[in-house]
C-alpha positions, -999 to 999 in steps of 0.1 A, spaced: 485 273 -319 492 256 -350 499 222 -335 478 193 -341 474 157 -334 484 133 -359 481 99 -351 480 107 -314 513 127 -319 517 163 -312 531 183 -340 554 211 -329 563 234 -357 583 261 -335 601 264 -304 569 277 -283 548 248 -293 577 225 -286 582 236 -253 543 235 -245 544 198 -254 574 191 -233 558 207 -204 527 189 -207 548 155 -212 531 146 -245 538 109 -251 552 116 -287 563 148 -303 566 150 -341 592 176 -353 584 183 -391 610 188 -416 607 226 -419 616 230 -384 639 202 -381 670 221 -389 663 248 -365 658 222 -338 690 202 -345 711 234 -346 698 248 -313 687 219 -291 709 195 -269 698 165 -283 688 135 -261 705 103 -268 695 80 -295 682 44 -287 715 29 -297 736 55 -279 716 49 -246 722 11 -248 759 13 -250 762 40 -224 742 21 -200 764 -13 -206 796 6 -203 788 22 -169 768 -5 -154 737 17 -153 756 46 -137 757 69 -168 725 86 -160 735 97 -126 769 110 -137 753 126 -171 726 144 -153 750 165 -131 771 172 -159 742 182 -181 727 206 -153 762 223 -147 767 228 -186 731 241 -191 735 267 -160 768 279 -177 755 281 -211 746 316 -228 713 301 -245 682 318 -239 660 309 -210 636 291 -233 661 269 -252 674 258 -215 639 248 -206 638 227 -240 672 213 -233 664 203 -197 627 186 -207 639 170 -240 662 145 -219 630 126 -208 626 119 -246 642 94 -269 649 107 -305 640 87 -337 642 95 -372 607 94 -389 609 97 -426 622 132 -433 609 143 -398 620 136 -361 598 118 -335 603 125 -298 589 99 -276 588 96 -235 613 73 -226 591 53 -202 570 44 -233 600 27 -246 599 -2 -218 
């Protein structure tokens, strides 16, 4: 595995490494620039901090319950590979931030 820890951050350079990091619930995962485009094209992205705040405000905290049900239905009907479905499912536990030219995923509970 080519992944390494940089500043206590798991660096995922491909789908396989990303899935390993998600399954192990790494606290932060860095998506380098060279993997970023493939990641963005194929992955059902988690909400950004701003989107989540507005979503929660608009639905008085009920947005997560509704969104989870809809997401699982869409994921089940999707024609994506099993690996991609696992990534899409597990990535929902993470927040997304731009980090220079890379992307940073971090577990939601660390955001508190």
